[in-house]
Every structure is written in C-alpha cells, then in structure tokens.
ZADO-1210 file (C-alpha; in nm, 4 decimals, padded with zeros to 6 digits):
<atoms>
<atom x="01.0214" y="00.9688" z="-06.2194" code="VAL" pos="1"/>
<atom x="00.7302" y="00.7076" z="-06.1682" code="GLN" pos="2"/>
<atom x="00.6651" y="00.4323" z="-06.4380" code="LEU" pos="3"/>
<atom x="00.3205" y="00.2556" z="-06.4833" code="GLN" pos="4"/>
<atom x="00.3233" y="-00.0594" z="-06.7017" code="ALA" pos="5"/>
<atom x="00.0262" y="-00.2245" z="-06.8436" code="SER" pos="6"/>
<atom x="-00.1155" y="-00.4270" z="-07.1082" code="GLY" pos="7"/>
<atom x="00.0001" y="-00.7796" z="-07.0059" code="GLY" pos="8"/>
<atom x="-00.2302" y="-01.0809" z="-07.0157" code="GLY" pos="9"/>
<atom x="-00.2812" y="-01.4274" z="-07.1168" code="LEU" pos="10"/>
<atom x="-00.2547" y="-01.4997" z="-07.5030" code="VAL" pos="11"/>
<atom x="-00.2273" y="-01.8044" z="-07.7221" code="GLN" pos="12"/>
<atom x="00.0914" y="-01.8644" z="-07.9174" code="ALA" pos="13"/>
<atom x="00.1056" y="-01.6554" z="-08.2394" code="GLY" pos="14"/>
<atom x="-00.1241" y="-01.3858" z="-08.0715" code="GLY" pos="15"/>
<atom x="-00.0282" y="-01.0153" z="-07.9880" code="SER" pos="16"/>
<atom x="-00.0440" y="-00.7966" z="-07.7056" code="LEU" pos="17"/>
<atom x="00.0378" y="-00.4163" z="-07.6598" code="ARG" pos="18"/>
<atom x="00.2243" y="-00.3115" z="-07.3478" code="LEU" pos="19"/>
<atom x="00.2271" y="00.0360" z="-07.2309" code="SER" pos="20"/>
<atom x="00.4516" y="00.2211" z="-06.9917" code="CYS" pos="21"/>
<atom x="00.3371" y="00.5772" z="-06.8836" code="ALA" pos="22"/>
<atom x="00.5925" y="00.7943" z="-06.7141" code="ALA" pos="23"/>
<atom x="00.5207" y="01.0806" z="-06.4713" code="SER" pos="24"/>
<atom x="00.7226" y="01.3053" z="-06.2406" code="GLY" pos="25"/>
<atom x="01.0645" y="01.4464" z="-06.3860" code="SER" pos="26"/>
<atom x="01.0147" y="01.3217" z="-06.7250" code="ILE" pos="27"/>
<atom x="01.2214" y="01.5824" z="-06.8741" code="PHE" pos="28"/>
<atom x="01.5455" y="01.3954" z="-06.7491" code="SER" pos="29"/>
<atom x="01.4511" y="01.0869" z="-06.9199" code="ILE" pos="30"/>
<atom x="01.6560" y="00.9925" z="-07.2183" code="SER" pos="31"/>
<atom x="01.6081" y="00.6213" z="-07.2994" code="SER" pos="32"/>
<atom x="01.3299" y="00.3955" z="-07.2266" code="MET" pos="33"/>
<atom x="01.2848" y="00.0300" z="-07.2783" code="GLY" pos="34"/>
<atom x="01.1419" y="-00.2951" z="-07.1879" code="TRP" pos="35"/>
<atom x="01.3229" y="-00.5760" z="-07.0045" code="TYR" pos="36"/>
<atom x="01.2306" y="-00.9321" z="-06.8909" code="ARG" pos="37"/>
<atom x="01.4123" y="-01.2024" z="-06.6820" code="PRO" pos="38"/>
<atom x="01.6428" y="-01.4272" z="-06.8596" code="ALA" pos="39"/>
<atom x="01.8392" y="-01.7443" z="-06.7476" code="PRO" pos="40"/>
<atom x="02.1591" y="-01.6552" z="-06.5962" code="GLY" pos="41"/>
<atom x="02.0741" y="-01.2646" z="-06.5999" code="LYS" pos="42"/>
<atom x="01.8741" y="-01.0622" z="-06.3624" code="GLN" pos="43"/>
<atom x="01.6843" y="-00.9036" z="-06.6690" code="ARG" pos="44"/>
<atom x="01.7645" y="-00.9027" z="-07.0377" code="GLU" pos="45"/>
<atom x="01.7007" y="-00.6081" z="-07.2612" code="LEU" pos="46"/>
<atom x="01.3881" y="-00.6825" z="-07.4998" code="VAL" pos="47"/>
<atom x="01.3605" y="-00.3336" z="-07.6662" code="ALA" pos="48"/>
<atom x="01.4929" y="00.0268" z="-07.6117" code="VAL" pos="49"/>
<atom x="01.3991" y="00.3524" z="-07.7813" code="ILE" pos="50"/>
<atom x="01.6070" y="00.6848" z="-07.7256" code="THR" pos="51"/>
<atom x="01.4715" y="01.0216" z="-07.7233" code="SER" pos="52"/>
<atom x="01.5568" y="01.0793" z="-08.0763" code="GLY" pos="53"/>
<atom x="01.3776" y="00.7717" z="-08.1845" code="GLY" pos="54"/>
<atom x="01.6317" y="00.5100" z="-08.2230" code="SER" pos="55"/>
<atom x="01.5468" y="00.1537" z="-08.1371" code="THR" pos="56"/>
<atom x="01.7307" y="-00.1541" z="-08.0523" code="ASN" pos="57"/>
<atom x="01.6022" y="-00.5094" z="-08.0128" code="TYR" pos="58"/>
<atom x="01.7012" y="-00.8375" z="-07.8628" code="ALA" pos="59"/>
<atom x="01.7735" y="-01.0920" z="-08.1384" code="ASP" pos="60"/>
<atom x="01.4913" y="-01.3220" z="-08.0094" code="SER" pos="61"/>
<atom x="01.2208" y="-01.0568" z="-08.0793" code="VAL" pos="62"/>
<atom x="01.3475" y="-00.8724" z="-08.3849" code="LYS" pos="63"/>
<atom x="01.0697" y="-00.8833" z="-08.6566" code="GLY" pos="64"/>
<atom x="00.8024" y="-00.9648" z="-08.3996" code="ARG" pos="65"/>
<atom x="00.8082" y="-00.6806" z="-08.1257" code="PHE" pos="66"/>
<atom x="00.8008" y="-00.2974" z="-08.2039" code="THR" pos="67"/>
<atom x="00.8763" y="-00.0386" z="-07.9494" code="ILE" pos="68"/>
<atom x="00.7375" y="00.3132" z="-08.0077" code="SER" pos="69"/>
<atom x="00.7196" y="00.6281" z="-07.8070" code="ARG" pos="70"/>
<atom x="00.4443" y="00.8961" z="-07.7715" code="ASP" pos="71"/>
<atom x="00.6280" y="01.2078" z="-07.6288" code="ASN" pos="72"/>
<atom x="00.3060" y="01.3970" z="-07.5949" code="ALA" pos="73"/>
<atom x="00.1540" y="01.1279" z="-07.3643" code="LYS" pos="74"/>
<atom x="00.4942" y="01.0327" z="-07.1933" code="ASN" pos="75"/>
<atom x="00.4258" y="00.6739" z="-07.2886" code="THR" pos="76"/>
<atom x="00.6203" y="00.4048" z="-07.4290" code="VAL" pos="77"/>
<atom x="00.4583" y="00.1157" z="-07.6046" code="TYR" pos="78"/>
<atom x="00.5789" y="-00.2414" z="-07.6896" code="LEU" pos="79"/>
<atom x="00.3585" y="-00.4189" z="-07.9660" code="GLN" pos="80"/>
<atom x="00.4279" y="-00.7786" z="-07.9354" code="THR" pos="81"/>
<atom x="00.3371" y="-01.0046" z="-08.2261" code="ASN" pos="82"/>
<atom x="00.3649" y="-01.3557" z="-08.3188" code="SER" pos="83"/>
<atom x="00.3968" y="-01.4364" z="-07.9412" code="LEU" pos="84"/>
<atom x="00.5783" y="-01.7660" z="-07.8587" code="LYS" pos="85"/>
<atom x="00.5623" y="-01.9539" z="-07.5224" code="PRO" pos="86"/>
<atom x="00.9171" y="-01.8733" z="-07.4435" code="GLU" pos="87"/>
<atom x="00.8050" y="-01.4977" z="-07.4278" code="ASP" pos="88"/>
<atom x="00.6224" y="-01.5753" z="-07.1295" code="THR" pos="89"/>
<atom x="00.7730" y="-01.3400" z="-06.8565" code="ALA" pos="90"/>
<atom x="00.7148" y="-01.0450" z="-06.6340" code="VAL" pos="91"/>
<atom x="00.8042" y="-00.7376" z="-06.8656" code="TYR" pos="92"/>
<atom x="00.9459" y="-00.4289" z="-06.6762" code="TYR" pos="93"/>
<atom x="00.9629" y="-00.0841" z="-06.8115" code="CYS" pos="94"/>
<atom x="01.2763" y="00.1011" z="-06.7699" code="ASN" pos="95"/>
<atom x="01.3651" y="00.4719" z="-06.8045" code="ALA" pos="96"/>
<atom x="01.7281" y="00.6170" z="-06.8102" code="ILE" pos="97"/>
<atom x="01.7806" y="00.9313" z="-06.6327" code="GLY" pos="98"/>
<atom x="02.1009" y="01.1481" z="-06.5871" code="PRO" pos="99"/>
<atom x="02.1949" y="00.9790" z="-06.2690" code="ILE" pos="100"/>
<atom x="01.9938" y="00.6658" z="-06.2176" code="ARG" pos="101"/>
<atom x="01.7592" y="00.4298" z="-06.3826" code="ASN" pos="102"/>
<atom x="01.3968" y="00.3850" z="-06.3006" code="TYR" pos="103"/>
<atom x="01.1780" y="00.0791" z="-06.3018" code="TRP" pos="104"/>
<atom x="00.8200" y="00.0039" z="-06.3297" code="GLY" pos="105"/>
<atom x="00.6374" y="-00.2646" z="-06.1360" code="GLN" pos="106"/>
<atom x="00.6197" y="-00.5178" z="-06.4360" code="GLY" pos="107"/>
<atom x="00.3332" y="-00.6658" z="-06.6299" code="THR" pos="108"/>
<atom x="00.2961" y="-01.0213" z="-06.6814" code="LEU" pos="109"/>
<atom x="00.2728" y="-01.1791" z="-07.0235" code="VAL" pos="110"/>
<atom x="00.1684" y="-01.5398" z="-07.0540" code="THR" pos="111"/>
<atom x="00.1626" y="-01.7081" z="-07.3796" code="VAL" pos="112"/>
<atom x="-00.0044" y="-02.0600" z="-07.3986" code="SER" pos="113"/>
<atom x="00.0926" y="-02.3143" z="-07.6404" code="SER" pos="114"/>
</atoms>
C-alpha cells in the first residue's frame, strides 16, 4: 500500500485547508485510514480517523473544526480543516491500517500564521 498526501500549505489563523491522502496498491486490505501529527511527548498523535464503515473519531483539540471523509471510489481520504489555529501547525501524516501492519504517507506541512 502506498499513500500520497497533499494539500498542505500556509494559511492565516481562521483559514481552511483540505488535505488529501490517495491510497494505491493492495487497498482491499485497508480498514481504517486517518491523519496524525507530531505532539509534545509523543511520536505522533491521532488527529482524525475513519473506518471502512464510515465511523469517525477525532482528537478533542480538533472536534468541531476538522472533518474527515472517505471517497472509496477514489481510494482517497480527506481532512477538511477549518478555523485553523497556530497550534495546528505541523506535518500531517496519512495512515492506513492493514491486516498485518500500518502504512504511512510522506506527510504534508500545514503552517498557520497568527
């Protein structure tokens, strides 16, 4: 499974970005897909995740501002980020969970200026 993340950029506080993660390869094996970012004291923290059935879960810090969605026909997961804050600045990594291992994309940088 290969993951290609895109959509990051520089935005002012209060702005929005839509991140995309396109999956290719043995995608039939993928269950959940999500987005992670580095956090103090952790290697990466969960930002949002969506299961193959469409159930979602979010970090408390992004609830109400970020929305994760999944287009199965395009094998793509999106993260709509609204009301961005400077503390959202990070490299966002796409993740896919397979039956044996997790897969990671290369990350896309989101920079929020105050």
